[in-house]
PDBQT receptor file of N, H, CA, C and O in Angstrom, charges set to zero:
ATOM      1  N   UNK A   1      10.495   8.781 -20.140  1.00  0.00    +0.000 N 
ATOM      2  CA  UNK A   1      11.909   8.892 -20.565  1.00  0.00    +0.000 C 
ATOM      3  C   UNK A   1      12.582   7.675 -20.065  1.00  0.00    +0.000 C 
ATOM      4  O   UNK A   1      12.433   7.297 -18.903  1.00  0.00    +0.000 OA
ATOM      5  N   UNK A   2      13.343   7.038 -20.950  1.00  0.00    +0.000 N 
ATOM      6  H   UNK A   2      13.464   7.345 -21.894  1.00  0.00    +0.000 HD
ATOM      7  CA  UNK A   2      14.133   5.841 -20.569  1.00  0.00    +0.000 C 
ATOM      8  C   UNK A   2      15.523   6.261 -19.967  1.00  0.00    +0.000 C 
ATOM      9  O   UNK A   2      16.261   7.081 -20.513  1.00  0.00    +0.000 OA
ATOM     10  N   UNK A   3      15.785   5.667 -18.877  1.00  0.00    +0.000 N 
ATOM     11  H   UNK A   3      15.185   5.001 -18.433  1.00  0.00    +0.000 HD
ATOM     12  CA  UNK A   3      16.938   6.046 -18.192  1.00  0.00    +0.000 C 
ATOM     13  C   UNK A   3      18.132   5.193 -18.725  1.00  0.00    +0.000 C 
ATOM     14  O   UNK A   3      18.013   3.990 -18.961  1.00  0.00    +0.000 OA
ATOM     15  N   UNK A   4      19.253   5.868 -18.895  1.00  0.00    +0.000 N 
ATOM     16  H   UNK A   4      19.351   6.845 -18.703  1.00  0.00    +0.000 HD
ATOM     17  CA  UNK A   4      20.483   5.259 -19.421  1.00  0.00    +0.000 C 
ATOM     18  C   UNK A   4      20.970   4.200 -18.440  1.00  0.00    +0.000 C 
ATOM     19  O   UNK A   4      21.094   4.476 -17.246  1.00  0.00    +0.000 OA
ATOM     20  N   UNK A   5      21.229   3.074 -18.893  1.00  0.00    +0.000 N 
ATOM     21  H   UNK A   5      21.129   2.850 -19.862  1.00  0.00    +0.000 HD
ATOM     22  CA  UNK A   5      21.806   1.968 -18.029  1.00  0.00    +0.000 C 
ATOM     23  C   UNK A   5      23.219   1.676 -18.423  1.00  0.00    +0.000 C 
ATOM     24  O   UNK A   5      23.496   1.509 -19.611  1.00  0.00    +0.000 OA
ATOM     25  N   UNK A   6      24.108   1.607 -17.501  1.00  0.00    +0.000 N 
ATOM     26  H   UNK A   6      23.883   1.742 -16.536  1.00  0.00    +0.000 HD
ATOM     27  CA  UNK A   6      25.580   1.431 -17.804  1.00  0.00    +0.000 C 
ATOM     28  C   UNK A   6      26.252   0.758 -16.675  1.00  0.00    +0.000 C 
ATOM     29  O   UNK A   6      25.844   0.816 -15.515  1.00  0.00    +0.000 OA
ATOM     30  N   UNK A   7      27.367   0.077 -17.092  1.00  0.00    +0.000 N 
ATOM     31  H   UNK A   7      27.699   0.030 -18.034  1.00  0.00    +0.000 HD
ATOM     32  CA  UNK A   7      28.226  -0.484 -16.050  1.00  0.00    +0.000 C 
ATOM     33  C   UNK A   7      29.582   0.191 -16.151  1.00  0.00    +0.000 C 
ATOM     34  O   UNK A   7      30.178   0.267 -17.226  1.00  0.00    +0.000 OA
ATOM     35  N   UNK A   8      30.043   0.664 -15.053  1.00  0.00    +0.000 N 
ATOM     36  H   UNK A   8      29.559   0.603 -14.180  1.00  0.00    +0.000 HD
ATOM     37  CA  UNK A   8      31.300   1.452 -14.989  1.00  0.00    +0.000 C 
ATOM     38  C   UNK A   8      32.341   0.530 -14.332  1.00  0.00    +0.000 C 
ATOM     39  O   UNK A   8      32.127   0.026 -13.229  1.00  0.00    +0.000 OA
ATOM     40  N   UNK A   9      33.476   0.316 -15.031  1.00  0.00    +0.000 N 
ATOM     41  H   UNK A   9      33.650   0.725 -15.927  1.00  0.00    +0.000 HD
ATOM     42  CA  UNK A   9      34.591  -0.426 -14.511  1.00  0.00    +0.000 C 
ATOM     43  C   UNK A   9      35.735   0.435 -14.078  1.00  0.00    +0.000 C 
ATOM     44  O   UNK A   9      36.073   1.388 -14.781  1.00  0.00    +0.000 OA
ATOM     45  N   UNK A  10      36.348   0.152 -12.956  1.00  0.00    +0.000 N 
ATOM     46  H   UNK A  10      36.073  -0.621 -12.385  1.00  0.00    +0.000 HD
ATOM     47  CA  UNK A  10      37.438   0.939 -12.438  1.00  0.00    +0.000 C 
ATOM     48  C   UNK A  10      38.494  -0.116 -12.095  1.00  0.00    +0.000 C 
ATOM     49  O   UNK A  10      38.253  -1.055 -11.336  1.00  0.00    +0.000 OA
ATOM     50  N   UNK A  11      39.690   0.088 -12.697  1.00  0.00    +0.000 N 
ATOM     51  H   UNK A  11      39.886   0.851 -13.313  1.00  0.00    +0.000 HD
ATOM     52  CA  UNK A  11      40.841  -0.825 -12.448  1.00  0.00    +0.000 C 
ATOM     53  C   UNK A  11      41.755  -0.007 -11.501  1.00  0.00    +0.000 C 
ATOM     54  O   UNK A  11      42.242   1.062 -11.871  1.00  0.00    +0.000 OA
ATOM     55  N   UNK A  12      41.974  -0.520 -10.297  1.00  0.00    +0.000 N 
ATOM     56  H   UNK A  12      41.578  -1.388  -9.997  1.00  0.00    +0.000 HD
ATOM     57  CA  UNK A  12      42.704   0.208  -9.309  1.00  0.00    +0.000 C 
ATOM     58  C   UNK A  12      44.169   0.027  -9.506  1.00  0.00    +0.000 C 
ATOM     59  O   UNK A  12      44.585  -0.815 -10.303  1.00  0.00    +0.000 OA
ATOM     60  N   UNK A  13      44.979   0.794  -8.803  1.00  0.00    +0.000 N 
ATOM     61  H   UNK A  13      44.641   1.478  -8.155  1.00  0.00    +0.000 HD
ATOM     62  CA  UNK A  13      46.465   0.784  -9.007  1.00  0.00    +0.000 C 
ATOM     63  C   UNK A  13      47.001  -0.646  -8.532  1.00  0.00    +0.000 C 
ATOM     64  O   UNK A  13      48.088  -1.042  -8.953  1.00  0.00    +0.000 OA
ATOM     65  N   UNK A  14      46.271  -1.385  -7.693  1.00  0.00    +0.000 N 
ATOM     66  H   UNK A  14      45.388  -1.063  -7.351  1.00  0.00    +0.000 HD
ATOM     67  CA  UNK A  14      46.809  -2.679  -7.316  1.00  0.00    +0.000 C 
ATOM     68  C   UNK A  14      46.277  -3.838  -8.101  1.00  0.00    +0.000 C 
ATOM     69  O   UNK A  14      46.457  -5.010  -7.770  1.00  0.00    +0.000 OA
ATOM     70  N   UNK A  15      45.581  -3.429  -9.211  1.00  0.00    +0.000 N 
ATOM     71  H   UNK A  15      45.435  -2.477  -9.480  1.00  0.00    +0.000 HD
ATOM     72  CA  UNK A  15      45.039  -4.442 -10.182  1.00  0.00    +0.000 C 
ATOM     73  C   UNK A  15      43.662  -4.983  -9.930  1.00  0.00    +0.000 C 
ATOM     74  O   UNK A  15      43.139  -5.771 -10.718  1.00  0.00    +0.000 OA
ATOM     75  N   UNK A  16      43.055  -4.552  -8.802  1.00  0.00    +0.000 N 
ATOM     76  H   UNK A  16      43.481  -3.912  -8.162  1.00  0.00    +0.000 HD
ATOM     77  CA  UNK A  16      41.662  -4.946  -8.591  1.00  0.00    +0.000 C 
ATOM     78  C   UNK A  16      40.675  -4.264  -9.570  1.00  0.00    +0.000 C 
ATOM     79  O   UNK A  16      40.915  -3.163 -10.065  1.00  0.00    +0.000 OA
ATOM     80  N   UNK A  17      39.584  -4.953  -9.815  1.00  0.00    +0.000 N 
ATOM     81  H   UNK A  17      39.389  -5.848  -9.412  1.00  0.00    +0.000 HD
ATOM     82  CA  UNK A  17      38.574  -4.385 -10.705  1.00  0.00    +0.000 C 
ATOM     83  C   UNK A  17      37.362  -4.098  -9.878  1.00  0.00    +0.000 C 
ATOM     84  O   UNK A  17      36.897  -4.963  -9.136  1.00  0.00    +0.000 OA
ATOM     85  N   UNK A  18      36.829  -2.881  -9.988  1.00  0.00    +0.000 N 
ATOM     86  H   UNK A  18      37.207  -2.178 -10.591  1.00  0.00    +0.000 HD
ATOM     87  CA  UNK A  18      35.600  -2.464  -9.314  1.00  0.00    +0.000 C 
ATOM     88  C   UNK A  18      34.587  -2.208 -10.373  1.00  0.00    +0.000 C 
ATOM     89  O   UNK A  18      34.922  -1.723 -11.453  1.00  0.00    +0.000 OA
ATOM     90  N   UNK A  19      33.364  -2.521 -10.094  1.00  0.00    +0.000 N 
ATOM     91  H   UNK A  19      33.092  -2.915  -9.216  1.00  0.00    +0.000 HD
ATOM     92  CA  UNK A  19      32.325  -2.093 -11.003  1.00  0.00    +0.000 C 
ATOM     93  C   UNK A  19      31.142  -1.550 -10.347  1.00  0.00    +0.000 C 
ATOM     94  O   UNK A  19      30.831  -1.923  -9.216  1.00  0.00    +0.000 OA
ATOM     95  N   UNK A  20      30.417  -0.627 -11.046  1.00  0.00    +0.000 N 
ATOM     96  H   UNK A  20      30.669  -0.324 -11.965  1.00  0.00    +0.000 HD
ATOM     97  CA  UNK A  20      29.298   0.072 -10.551  1.00  0.00    +0.000 C 
ATOM     98  C   UNK A  20      28.203  -0.030 -11.604  1.00  0.00    +0.000 C 
ATOM     99  O   UNK A  20      28.434   0.289 -12.770  1.00  0.00    +0.000 OA
ATOM    100  N   UNK A  21      27.056  -0.455 -11.219  1.00  0.00    +0.000 N 
ATOM    101  H   UNK A  21      26.869  -0.714 -10.271  1.00  0.00    +0.000 HD
ATOM    102  CA  UNK A  21      25.912  -0.495 -12.125  1.00  0.00    +0.000 C 
ATOM    103  C   UNK A  21      25.034   0.688 -11.957  1.00  0.00    +0.000 C 
ATOM    104  O   UNK A  21      24.496   0.885 -10.867  1.00  0.00    +0.000 OA
ATOM    105  N   UNK A  22      24.846   1.519 -12.997  1.00  0.00    +0.000 N 
ATOM    106  H   UNK A  22      25.283   1.358 -13.882  1.00  0.00    +0.000 HD
ATOM    107  CA  UNK A  22      24.173   2.809 -12.892  1.00  0.00    +0.000 C 
ATOM    108  C   UNK A  22      22.897   2.729 -13.762  1.00  0.00    +0.000 C 
ATOM    109  O   UNK A  22      22.879   2.066 -14.799  1.00  0.00    +0.000 OA
ATOM    110  N   UNK A  23      21.848   3.412 -13.317  1.00  0.00    +0.000 N 
ATOM    111  H   UNK A  23      21.862   3.951 -12.475  1.00  0.00    +0.000 HD
ATOM    112  CA  UNK A  23      20.608   3.519 -14.096  1.00  0.00    +0.000 C 
ATOM    113  C   UNK A  23      19.644   2.376 -13.963  1.00  0.00    +0.000 C 
ATOM    114  O   UNK A  23      18.679   2.279 -14.722  1.00  0.00    +0.000 OA
ATOM    115  N   UNK A  24      19.896   1.495 -12.992  1.00  0.00    +0.000 N 
ATOM    116  H   UNK A  24      20.680   1.574 -12.376  1.00  0.00    +0.000 HD
ATOM    117  CA  UNK A  24      19.072   0.360 -12.746  1.00  0.00    +0.000 C 
ATOM    118  C   UNK A  24      18.585   0.431 -11.316  1.00  0.00    +0.000 C 
ATOM    119  O   UNK A  24      19.423   0.436 -10.414  1.00  0.00    +0.000 OA
ATOM    120  N   UNK A  25      17.335   0.484 -11.050  1.00  0.00    +0.000 N 
ATOM    121  H   UNK A  25      16.654   0.480 -11.782  1.00  0.00    +0.000 HD
ATOM    122  CA  UNK A  25      16.797   0.596  -9.711  1.00  0.00    +0.000 C 
ATOM    123  C   UNK A  25      16.379  -0.666  -9.076  1.00  0.00    +0.000 C 
ATOM    124  O   UNK A  25      15.964  -1.606  -9.753  1.00  0.00    +0.000 OA
ATOM    125  N   UNK A  26      16.479  -0.709  -7.798  1.00  0.00    +0.000 N 
ATOM    126  H   UNK A  26      16.816   0.055  -7.248  1.00  0.00    +0.000 HD
ATOM    127  CA  UNK A  26      16.057  -1.914  -7.035  1.00  0.00    +0.000 C 
ATOM    128  C   UNK A  26      16.897  -3.133  -7.334  1.00  0.00    +0.000 C 
ATOM    129  O   UNK A  26      18.051  -3.023  -7.750  1.00  0.00    +0.000 OA
ATOM    130  N   UNK A  27      16.335  -4.248  -7.128  1.00  0.00    +0.000 N 
ATOM    131  H   UNK A  27      15.398  -4.338  -6.790  1.00  0.00    +0.000 HD
ATOM    132  CA  UNK A  27      17.068  -5.512  -7.256  1.00  0.00    +0.000 C 
ATOM    133  C   UNK A  27      17.310  -5.981  -8.703  1.00  0.00    +0.000 C 
ATOM    134  O   UNK A  27      17.876  -7.050  -8.929  1.00  0.00    +0.000 OA
ATOM    135  N   UNK A  28      16.883  -5.183  -9.655  1.00  0.00    +0.000 N 
ATOM    136  H   UNK A  28      16.423  -4.314  -9.471  1.00  0.00    +0.000 HD
ATOM    137  CA  UNK A  28      17.101  -5.494 -11.065  1.00  0.00    +0.000 C 
ATOM    138  C   UNK A  28      18.597  -5.522 -11.459  1.00  0.00    +0.000 C 
ATOM    139  O   UNK A  28      18.952  -6.000 -12.536  1.00  0.00    +0.000 OA
ATOM    140  N   UNK A  29      19.479  -4.992 -10.552  1.00  0.00    +0.000 N 
ATOM    141  H   UNK A  29      19.190  -4.603  -9.677  1.00  0.00    +0.000 HD
ATOM    142  CA  UNK A  29      20.858  -5.002 -10.887  1.00  0.00    +0.000 C 
ATOM    143  C   UNK A  29      21.435  -6.387 -10.535  1.00  0.00    +0.000 C 
ATOM    144  O   UNK A  29      22.504  -6.714 -11.050  1.00  0.00    +0.000 OA
ATOM    145  N   UNK A  30      20.830  -7.180  -9.734  1.00  0.00    +0.000 N 
ATOM    146  H   UNK A  30      19.962  -6.915  -9.315  1.00  0.00    +0.000 HD
ATOM    147  CA  UNK A  30      21.392  -8.403  -9.255  1.00  0.00    +0.000 C 
ATOM    148  C   UNK A  30      21.757  -9.396 -10.401  1.00  0.00    +0.000 C 
ATOM    149  O   UNK A  30      22.857  -9.947 -10.382  1.00  0.00    +0.000 OA
ATOM    150  N   UNK A  31      20.883  -9.632 -11.375  1.00  0.00    +0.000 N 
ATOM    151  H   UNK A  31      19.989  -9.185 -11.391  1.00  0.00    +0.000 HD
ATOM    152  CA  UNK A  31      21.272 -10.488 -12.511  1.00  0.00    +0.000 C 
ATOM    153  C   UNK A  31      22.442  -9.985 -13.259  1.00  0.00    +0.000 C 
ATOM    154  O   UNK A  31      23.236 -10.781 -13.761  1.00  0.00    +0.000 OA
ATOM    155  N   UNK A  32      22.595  -8.677 -13.364  1.00  0.00    +0.000 N 
ATOM    156  H   UNK A  32      21.951  -8.030 -12.957  1.00  0.00    +0.000 HD
ATOM    157  CA  UNK A  32      23.766  -8.087 -14.108  1.00  0.00    +0.000 C 
ATOM    158  C   UNK A  32      25.015  -8.335 -13.266  1.00  0.00    +0.000 C 
ATOM    159  O   UNK A  32      26.041  -8.670 -13.859  1.00  0.00    +0.000 OA
ATOM    160  N   UNK A  33      25.023  -8.207 -11.991  1.00  0.00    +0.000 N 
ATOM    161  H   UNK A  33      24.190  -7.936 -11.509  1.00  0.00    +0.000 HD
ATOM    162  CA  UNK A  33      26.170  -8.322 -11.171  1.00  0.00    +0.000 C 
ATOM    163  C   UNK A  33      26.641  -9.793 -11.172  1.00  0.00    +0.000 C 
ATOM    164  O   UNK A  33      27.828 -10.051 -10.968  1.00  0.00    +0.000 OA
ATOM    165  N   UNK A  34      25.746 -10.743 -11.394  1.00  0.00    +0.000 N 
ATOM    166  H   UNK A  34      24.782 -10.534 -11.559  1.00  0.00    +0.000 HD
ATOM    167  CA  UNK A  34      26.109 -12.150 -11.374  1.00  0.00    +0.000 C 
ATOM    168  C   UNK A  34      27.129 -12.473 -12.565  1.00  0.00    +0.000 C 
ATOM    169  O   UNK A  34      27.950 -13.383 -12.452  1.00  0.00    +0.000 OA
ATOM    170  N   UNK A  35      27.043 -11.761 -13.589  1.00  0.00    +0.000 N 
ATOM    171  H   UNK A  35      26.376 -11.022 -13.680  1.00  0.00    +0.000 HD
ATOM    172  CA  UNK A  35      28.028 -11.948 -14.671  1.00  0.00    +0.000 C 
ATOM    173  C   UNK A  35      29.415 -11.763 -14.267  1.00  0.00    +0.000 C 
ATOM    174  O   UNK A  35      30.323 -12.447 -14.738  1.00  0.00    +0.000 OA
ATOM    175  N   UNK A  36      29.597 -10.811 -13.365  1.00  0.00    +0.000 N 
ATOM    176  H   UNK A  36      28.859 -10.256 -12.982  1.00  0.00    +0.000 HD
ATOM    177  CA  UNK A  36      31.042 -10.435 -12.979  1.00  0.00    +0.000 C 
ATOM    178  C   UNK A  36      31.667 -11.475 -12.065  1.00  0.00    +0.000 C 
ATOM    179  O   UNK A  36      32.863 -11.391 -11.784  1.00  0.00    +0.000 OA
ATOM    180  N   UNK A  37      30.916 -12.435 -11.599  1.00  0.00    +0.000 N 
ATOM    181  H   UNK A  37      29.945 -12.503 -11.828  1.00  0.00    +0.000 HD
ATOM    182  CA  UNK A  37      31.549 -13.522 -10.820  1.00  0.00    +0.000 C 
ATOM    183  C   UNK A  37      32.481 -14.307 -11.721  1.00  0.00    +0.000 C 
ATOM    184  O   UNK A  37      33.405 -14.953 -11.226  1.00  0.00    +0.000 OA
ATOM    185  N   UNK A  38      32.272 -14.273 -13.009  1.00  0.00    +0.000 N 
ATOM    186  H   UNK A  38      31.521 -13.748 -13.411  1.00  0.00    +0.000 HD
ATOM    187  CA  UNK A  38      33.181 -14.977 -13.937  1.00  0.00    +0.000 C 
ATOM    188  C   UNK A  38      34.536 -14.370 -13.935  1.00  0.00    +0.000 C 
ATOM    189  O   UNK A  38      35.486 -15.047 -14.326  1.00  0.00    +0.000 OA
ATOM    190  N   UNK A  39      34.713 -13.096 -13.510  1.00  0.00    +0.000 N 
ATOM    191  H   UNK A  39      33.941 -12.545 -13.192  1.00  0.00    +0.000 HD
ATOM    192  CA  UNK A  39      35.954 -12.428 -13.534  1.00  0.00    +0.000 C 
ATOM    193  C   UNK A  39      36.800 -12.804 -12.324  1.00  0.00    +0.000 C 
ATOM    194  O   UNK A  39      38.014 -12.598 -12.326  1.00  0.00    +0.000 OA
ATOM    195  N   UNK A  40      36.165 -13.355 -11.289  1.00  0.00    +0.000 N 
ATOM    196  H   UNK A  40      35.179 -13.523 -11.287  1.00  0.00    +0.000 HD
ATOM    197  CA  UNK A  40      36.979 -13.656 -10.062  1.00  0.00    +0.000 C 
ATOM    198  C   UNK A  40      36.080 -13.549  -8.877  1.00  0.00    +0.000 C 
ATOM    199  O   UNK A  40      34.863 -13.416  -9.007  1.00  0.00    +0.000 OA
ATOM    200  N   UNK A  41      36.675 -13.608  -7.734  1.00  0.00    +0.000 N 
ATOM    201  H   UNK A  41      37.663 -13.716  -7.629  1.00  0.00    +0.000 HD
ATOM    202  CA  UNK A  41      35.946 -13.516  -6.452  1.00  0.00    +0.000 C 
ATOM    203  C   UNK A  41      35.550 -12.128  -6.202  1.00  0.00    +0.000 C 
ATOM    204  O   UNK A  41      36.336 -11.195  -6.364  1.00  0.00    +0.000 OA
ATOM    205  N   UNK A  42      34.308 -11.976  -5.797  1.00  0.00    +0.000 N 
ATOM    206  H   UNK A  42      33.670 -12.734  -5.665  1.00  0.00    +0.000 HD
ATOM    207  CA  UNK A  42      33.733 -10.719  -5.386  1.00  0.00    +0.000 C 
ATOM    208  C   UNK A  42      34.073 -10.491  -3.882  1.00  0.00    +0.000 C 
ATOM    209  O   UNK A  42      33.550 -11.199  -3.022  1.00  0.00    +0.000 OA
ATOM    210  N   UNK A  43      34.929  -9.524  -3.580  1.00  0.00    +0.000 N 
ATOM    211  H   UNK A  43      35.354  -8.949  -4.279  1.00  0.00    +0.000 HD
ATOM    212  CA  UNK A  43      35.412  -9.383  -2.181  1.00  0.00    +0.000 C 
ATOM    213  C   UNK A  43      34.440  -8.591  -1.379  1.00  0.00    +0.000 C 
ATOM    214  O   UNK A  43      34.317  -8.799  -0.172  1.00  0.00    +0.000 OA
ATOM    215  N   UNK A  44      33.700  -7.630  -2.050  1.00  0.00    +0.000 N 
ATOM    216  H   UNK A  44      33.800  -7.460  -3.030  1.00  0.00    +0.000 HD
ATOM    217  CA  UNK A  44      32.767  -6.819  -1.219  1.00  0.00    +0.000 C 
ATOM    218  C   UNK A  44      31.631  -6.428  -2.213  1.00  0.00    +0.000 C 
ATOM    219  O   UNK A  44      31.795  -6.436  -3.433  1.00  0.00    +0.000 OA
ATOM    220  N   UNK A  45      30.508  -6.098  -1.617  1.00  0.00    +0.000 N 
ATOM    221  H   UNK A  45      30.374  -6.092  -0.626  1.00  0.00    +0.000 HD
ATOM    222  CA  UNK A  45      29.349  -5.685  -2.343  1.00  0.00    +0.000 C 
ATOM    223  C   UNK A  45      28.677  -4.549  -1.537  1.00  0.00    +0.000 C 
ATOM    224  O   UNK A  45      28.264  -4.729  -0.392  1.00  0.00    +0.000 OA
ATOM    225  N   UNK A  46      28.590  -3.374  -2.190  1.00  0.00    +0.000 N 
ATOM    226  H   UNK A  46      28.925  -3.227  -3.120  1.00  0.00    +0.000 HD
ATOM    227  CA  UNK A  46      28.061  -2.223  -1.515  1.00  0.00    +0.000 C 
ATOM    228  C   UNK A  46      26.909  -1.617  -2.358  1.00  0.00    +0.000 C 
ATOM    229  O   UNK A  46      27.173  -0.899  -3.323  1.00  0.00    +0.000 OA
ATOM    230  N   UNK A  47      25.722  -1.879  -2.026  1.00  0.00    +0.000 N 
ATOM    231  H   UNK A  47      25.507  -2.462  -1.242  1.00  0.00    +0.000 HD
ATOM    232  CA  UNK A  47      24.590  -1.335  -2.775  1.00  0.00    +0.000 C 
ATOM    233  C   UNK A  47      24.560   0.167  -2.711  1.00  0.00    +0.000 C 
ATOM    234  O   UNK A  47      24.838   0.803  -1.695  1.00  0.00    +0.000 OA
ATOM    235  N   UNK A  48      24.199   0.702  -3.885  1.00  0.00    +0.000 N 
ATOM    236  H   UNK A  48      23.974   0.185  -4.711  1.00  0.00    +0.000 HD
ATOM    237  CA  UNK A  48      24.107   2.162  -3.936  1.00  0.00    +0.000 C 
ATOM    238  C   UNK A  48      22.628   2.621  -3.588  1.00  0.00    +0.000 C 
ATOM    239  O   UNK A  48      21.770   1.787  -3.300  1.00  0.00    +0.000 OA
ATOM    240  N   UNK A  49      22.391   3.860  -3.625  1.00  0.00    +0.000 N 
ATOM    241  H   UNK A  49      23.088   4.537  -3.859  1.00  0.00    +0.000 HD
ATOM    242  CA  UNK A  49      21.101   4.462  -3.281  1.00  0.00    +0.000 C 
ATOM    243  C   UNK A  49      20.033   3.905  -4.264  1.00  0.00    +0.000 C 
ATOM    244  O   UNK A  49      18.888   3.660  -3.884  1.00  0.00    +0.000 OA
ATOM    245  N   UNK A  50      20.461   3.712  -5.570  1.00  0.00    +0.000 N 
ATOM    246  H   UNK A  50      21.391   3.912  -5.879  1.00  0.00    +0.000 HD
ATOM    247  CA  UNK A  50      19.518   3.188  -6.590  1.00  0.00    +0.000 C 
ATOM    248  C   UNK A  50      18.988   1.805  -6.158  1.00  0.00    +0.000 C 
ATOM    249  O   UNK A  50      17.837   1.475  -6.444  1.00  0.00    +0.000 OA
ATOM    250  N   UNK A  51      19.770   1.040  -5.512  1.00  0.00    +0.000 N 
ATOM    251  H   UNK A  51      20.706   1.307  -5.280  1.00  0.00    +0.000 HD
ATOM    252  CA  UNK A  51      19.350  -0.320  -5.115  1.00  0.00    +0.000 C 
ATOM    253  C   UNK A  51      18.194  -0.223  -4.182  1.00  0.00    +0.000 C 
ATOM    254  O   UNK A  51      17.332  -1.102  -4.208  1.00  0.00    +0.000 OA
ATOM    255  N   UNK A  52      18.111   0.807  -3.339  1.00  0.00    +0.000 N 
ATOM    256  H   UNK A  52      18.812   1.521  -3.318  1.00  0.00    +0.000 HD
ATOM    257  CA  UNK A  52      16.988   0.949  -2.448  1.00  0.00    +0.000 C 
ATOM    258  C   UNK A  52      15.828   1.727  -2.987  1.00  0.00    +0.000 C 
ATOM    259  O   UNK A  52      14.785   1.847  -2.345  1.00  0.00    +0.000 OA
ATOM    260  N   UNK A  53      16.014   2.259  -4.176  1.00  0.00    +0.000 N 
ATOM    261  H   UNK A  53      16.861   2.162  -4.698  1.00  0.00    +0.000 HD
ATOM    262  CA  UNK A  53      14.917   3.018  -4.787  1.00  0.00    +0.000 C 
ATOM    263  C   UNK A  53      13.819   2.050  -5.341  1.00  0.00    +0.000 C 
ATOM    264  O   UNK A  53      14.033   0.861  -5.577  1.00  0.00    +0.000 OA
ATOM    265  N   UNK A  54      12.646   2.670  -5.520  1.00  0.00    +0.000 N 
ATOM    266  H   UNK A  54      12.472   3.636  -5.328  1.00  0.00    +0.000 HD
ATOM    267  CA  UNK A  54      11.530   1.859  -6.112  1.00  0.00    +0.000 C 
ATOM    268  C   UNK A  54      11.968   1.395  -7.522  1.00  0.00    +0.000 C 
ATOM    269  O   UNK A  54      12.504   2.155  -8.329  1.00  0.00    +0.000 OA
ATOM    270  N   UNK A  55      11.702   0.099  -7.754  1.00  0.00    +0.000 N 
ATOM    271  H   UNK A  55      11.267  -0.518  -7.098  1.00  0.00    +0.000 HD
ATOM    272  CA  UNK A  55      12.085  -0.496  -9.033  1.00  0.00    +0.000 C 
ATOM    273  C   UNK A  55      11.265   0.007 -10.203  1.00  0.00    +0.000 C 
ATOM    274  O   UNK A  55      10.083   0.326 -10.069  1.00  0.00    +0.000 OA
ATOM    275  N   UNK A  56      11.925   0.070 -11.363  1.00  0.00    +0.000 N 
ATOM    276  H   UNK A  56      12.884  -0.189 -11.471  1.00  0.00    +0.000 HD
ATOM    277  CA  UNK A  56      11.159   0.334 -12.613  1.00  0.00    +0.000 C 
ATOM    278  C   UNK A  56      10.309  -0.870 -12.850  1.00  0.00    +0.000 C 
ATOM    279  O   UNK A  56      10.500  -1.908 -12.216  1.00  0.00    +0.000 OA
ATOM    280  N   UNK A  57       9.350  -0.746 -13.774  1.00  0.00    +0.000 N 
ATOM    281  H   UNK A  57       9.194   0.097 -14.289  1.00  0.00    +0.000 HD
ATOM    282  CA  UNK A  57       8.477  -1.803 -14.196  1.00  0.00    +0.000 C 
ATOM    283  C   UNK A  57       9.138  -2.759 -15.239  1.00  0.00    +0.000 C 
ATOM    284  O   UNK A  57       8.548  -3.755 -15.656  1.00  0.00    +0.000 OA
ATOM    285  N   UNK A  58      10.319  -2.425 -15.613  1.00  0.00    +0.000 N 
ATOM    286  H   UNK A  58      10.798  -1.616 -15.274  1.00  0.00    +0.000 HD
ATOM    287  CA  UNK A  58      11.053  -3.276 -16.617  1.00  0.00    +0.000 C 
ATOM    288  C   UNK A  58      11.814  -4.435 -15.997  1.00  0.00    +0.000 C 
ATOM    289  O   UNK A  58      12.335  -4.316 -14.888  1.00  0.00    +0.000 OA
ATOM    290  N   UNK A  59      11.878  -5.525 -16.686  1.00  0.00    +0.000 N 
ATOM    291  H   UNK A  59      11.454  -5.621 -17.587  1.00  0.00    +0.000 HD
ATOM    292  CA  UNK A  59      12.634  -6.648 -16.242  1.00  0.00    +0.000 C 
ATOM    293  C   UNK A  59      13.930  -6.680 -16.988  1.00  0.00    +0.000 C 
ATOM    294  O   UNK A  59      14.013  -6.244 -18.136  1.00  0.00    +0.000 OA
ATOM    295  N   UNK A  60      14.987  -7.220 -16.309  1.00  0.00    +0.000 N 
ATOM    296  H   UNK A  60      14.919  -7.574 -15.376  1.00  0.00    +0.000 HD
ATOM    297  CA  UNK A  60      16.283  -7.290 -16.886  1.00  0.00    +0.000 C 
ATOM    298  C   UNK A  60      16.487  -8.797 -17.209  1.00  0.00    +0.000 C 
ATOM    299  O   UNK A  60      16.340  -9.656 -16.339  1.00  0.00    +0.000 OA
ATOM    300  N   UNK A  61      16.819  -9.076 -18.450  1.00  0.00    +0.000 N 
ATOM    301  H   UNK A  61      16.938  -8.379 -19.156  1.00  0.00    +0.000 HD
ATOM    302  CA  UNK A  61      17.019 -10.535 -18.896  1.00  0.00    +0.000 C 
ATOM    303  C   UNK A  61      18.418 -10.633 -19.441  1.00  0.00    +0.000 C 
ATOM    304  O   UNK A  61      18.812  -9.865 -20.318  1.00  0.00    +0.000 OA
ATOM    305  N   UNK A  62      19.168 -11.578 -18.921  1.00  0.00    +0.000 N 
ATOM    306  H   UNK A  62      18.848 -12.202 -18.208  1.00  0.00    +0.000 HD
ATOM    307  CA  UNK A  62      20.510 -11.816 -19.415  1.00  0.00    +0.000 C 
ATOM    308  C   UNK A  62      20.576 -13.285 -19.882  1.00  0.00    +0.000 C 
ATOM    309  O   UNK A  62      20.269 -14.207 -19.126  1.00  0.00    +0.000 OA
ATOM    310  N   UNK A  63      20.977 -13.470 -21.121  1.00  0.00    +0.000 N 
ATOM    311  H   UNK A  63      21.227 -12.722 -21.736  1.00  0.00    +0.000 HD
ATOM    312  CA  UNK A  63      21.167 -14.853 -21.611  1.00  0.00    +0.000 C 
ATOM    313  C   UNK A  63      22.656 -15.136 -21.845  1.00  0.00    +0.000 C 
ATOM    314  O   UNK A  63      23.402 -14.383 -22.471  1.00  0.00    +0.000 OA
ATOM    315  N   UNK A  64      22.997 -16.242 -21.306  1.00  0.00    +0.000 N 
ATOM    316  H   UNK A  64      22.391 -16.854 -20.798  1.00  0.00    +0.000 HD
ATOM    317  CA  UNK A  64      24.422 -16.756 -21.483  1.00  0.00    +0.000 C 
ATOM    318  C   UNK A  64      24.446 -17.700 -22.621  1.00  0.00    +0.000 C 
ATOM    319  O   UNK A  64      23.575 -18.568 -22.687  1.00  0.00    +0.000 OA
ATOM    320  N   UNK A  65      25.414 -17.603 -23.570  1.00  0.00    +0.000 N 
ATOM    321  H   UNK A  65      26.121 -16.898 -23.517  1.00  0.00    +0.000 HD
ATOM    322  CA  UNK A  65      25.428 -18.569 -24.659  1.00  0.00    +0.000 C 
ATOM    323  C   UNK A  65      26.610 -19.401 -24.566  1.00  0.00    +0.000 C 
ATOM    324  O   UNK A  65      26.808 -20.286 -25.399  1.00  0.00    +0.000 OA
TER     325      UNK A  65
């Protein structure tokens, strides 16, 4: 069964944007998180339990045009 992969954005009351990558295990989330550097400075990074889980055998590829 393929796990649903999604990015959740939260805009806080002070205007900061938080994001959470769900459904991607291990370090496969790192290329996805690199995209968000274009939005501004990343002030903190807190890996979730999924980050420490065994990775899926799938690769994540992101192409910038």
